[in-house]
N, C-alpha and C positions, 0 to 999 in steps of 0.2 A: 504494500500500500504506500502511496505517495506521502511525503512529509506534509504536504498541504492537502487537506481533505477536499476543499472546494476550490478547484483551480480558477473558477470564474471570479471568486471574491477575494482570494488571497493572492498576494504578489510576492514572489521570491525576490528579496532585495539584491541578490547576487546575479539574478538573471538580467542579461543586457536588455536595455529598453529599445524596442523597435518601433519606429514611427515613420511617417511619410516625411520626405525632405521638405524643408521650408524654403520656398523660393519667392523672391520679390524681383520683378522686372524693373530695370532702371530706365525711366523715361526722361526725367528732367535732370535734377541735380542728384548727386550721390547722397547729400544730407537728407533730402526728401525720401529717398529710397531706404536709407538707414532708419529713419523715423518710422516708415511704414513697416519695416522688418521688426523693429522693437515692438510696435503695436501688435503685429501678428503674433509674435512670441508671447506677449501678455495674454492675448485672446486664447491662444492654444494652451496656456498654462505650462509652458516648457520649463521655466525656472522654478515654478512652484512644485512641479513633479520632481525636479532634480533635488530641491531642498528637502522634500518629504522623504526621498530615498537615502539622503545623506546620513541622517541620524535615526536612531531608534526612538520611537515615541511610545511610552507606556500606554496601555489601554485606558487607564484611568485619566491620564493627561489628555489623550485623544478625545475621550468622552467630554471632558471639561472644556476643551477647545471648541468642539462641535456645538456644545450647549451655548457657549459664549457667542459664537458666530451666529447661531440661530436667534439669540436674543437681540444682537445688533441688527439683523435683518428685520426682525419684528418691530424694533423701534423706528427704523428707517421707514418701514411701511406705514406705521402709525403717523409719523410726521408728514409723509406724503399725503395720506388720506385727509389729515387735518388741513393741509395747504389746499387740497382740492376743494374741500368743503367751504373754505373761506374765500376761494377764488384767487389765492396767491399763486397757485401752481401754474395757471395759464400765463401770468405775468412773467414768471421765472422762465418758462419754456419759450416765450416770445423773445425774451432777452437773449437766451442761448441761441435761438435761431438767427437773430439779427447779428450776433457776434460771429457765428459760423459763416453767414452769407458775406459779411464784411471781410473776413479772413480769406474766403475763397475769391472774392472780387479783387482784393489786394494782390493775391498770388497771380491771378490771371493778368492783371495789369503789369505786374513785375515780369511775368513770362513774356508778354507781348512786347514790353520795352526792351527785353534782351534780344529779340529777333530783328529789331529794326537796325538796318545797316546804314 
């Protein structure tokens, strides 16, 4: 019988991690591509997975950490629902959208300015 009873749920820390290669195409500047790569790594939880496998976490500590994370998520959800009820949420989202659109328009102007000879 295997050392790990349920291969689906248990992970052997000595087993090499196999995953798809992370690729980012370089279109504009290298800095922009590097930023997109870092964002992609965060979204795919590459570093988090690496840190989890680096050290052993006692089951009681893991349970405590998961409980704390769940509580933080619950508090964030409560705060968001309160903002939605008061109408503050739409204002915040509108500000975010305006900032995002301004940043995009600034980048396109910068990019168009670079191509002018």
